C-alpha positions, -999 to 999 in steps of 0.1 A, spaced: -779 -85 264 -780 -48 262 -746 -33 277 -770 -20 312 -787 -53 312 -754 -65 315 -737 -44 340 -768 -50 362 -762 -87 360 -725 -83 368 -737 -64 398 -762 -90 404 -734 -117 404 -709 -95 428 -739 -92 450 -747 -133 449 -708 -144 454 -712 -116 485 -739 -131 503 -740 -169 493 -716 -178 524 -740 -165 547 -720 -136 557 -707 -108 545 -675 -94 553 -667 -58 547 -635 -64 527 -662 -77 502 -681 -45 500 -650 -27 498 -640 -45 468 -671 -41 451 -669 -1 457 -634 -8 446 -645 -25 412 -670 5 410 -644 30 412 -617 18 392 -632 -1 362 -666 8 342 -681 -24 353 -709 -9 368 -710 24 353 -746 37 349 -760 12 373 -778 26 403 -759 5 430 -782 16 456 -815 9 439 -801 -22 428 -784 -33 461 -819 -25 477 -838 -43 452 -812 -73 458 -814 -75 495 -856 -73 492 -855 -104 468 -825 -123 490 -850 -116 521 -879 -129 502 -865 -158 481 -837 -169 498 -813 -193 475 -841 -188 444 -820 -159 438 -789 -182 432 -809 -203 410 -825 -173 389 -788 -157 386 -780 -197 372 -808 -199 346 -798 -160 335 -766 -172 328 -775 -205 313 -799 -185 288 -781 -158 277 -754 -161 249 -721 -139 261 -692 -127 244 -658 -149 260 -651 -110 273 -684 -106 292 -681 -141 307 -644 -136 318 -658 -102 337 -685 -124 354 -656 -150 362 -636 -118 373 -660 -103 396 -667 -135 412 -631 -146 420 -623 -107 432 -655 -108 457 -651 -144 473 -613 -137 476 -618 -103 492 -616 -116 528 -590 -140 521 -615 -166 537 -626 -194 506 -657 -208 523 -672 -243 509 -706 -224 497 -684 -199 478 -667 -225 460 -696 -243 455 -708 -210 439 -683 -201 416 -681 -239 403 -719 -236 397 -714 -204 380 -686 -218 358 -708 -247 348 -733 -222 333 -706 -202 311 -695 -215 275 -659 -195 282 -631 -223 270 -610 -236 302 -578 -227 284 -589 -191 281 -596 -190 319 -565 -209 329 -547 -182 307 -568 -153 320 -564 -165 358 -540 -192 359 -546 -223 379 -575 -213 408 -565 -234 435 -605 -239 448 -614 -251 412 -582 -274 411 -605 -306 414 -629 -295 391 -629 -316 358 -622 -286 335 -627 -304 303 -657 -321 313 -684 -297 326 -719 -305 328 -738 -278 310 -772 -298 323 -771 -299 361 -806 -288 370 -809 -315 396 -774 -309 409 -780 -275 410 -809 -281 433 -787 -302 455 -759 -280 456 -782 -252 464 -797 -274 498 -761 -261 518 -766 -219 506 -780 -200 537 -777 -167 524 -794 -147 551 -780 -168 582 -755 -144 594 -763 -114 573 -777 -82 588 -795 -70 556 -807 -38 572 -771 -23 577 -760 -34 543 -748 -3 519 -727 2 492 -724 42 497 
């Protein structure tokens, strides 16, 4: 995957992590801004254009946007570093508001199931993540298409989000 394309995927992952619980907390937006200001993760990505595109997509597709993200993650081969970045972005956005919603837990578990990074590497990098404690790290199912569909039924991405007021600037 091309470098800019990967950075856009990171931003899409952050966006999906932010909206997956049907609510956008200002602290989640601030975390994305902080990531942009303090890392090169989103360099060269026009965040305003990307955000507008993602808002349009979530408005028209709803939870299908998440399924498309998971499919993209499963279909591409990433380096270990790239996979760690995907997990890091997700954890940072999910933890930004200090509330771990059930849909956020479902989101990160589904996201994790699409990546190939070794569990030991994840534990070494992030430690034991409390909301993934019940996950069987040694037996992650890579072919969970029906499970994805079942898990997605609980996501309501636009329930409490005023997308017209969502801004990264």
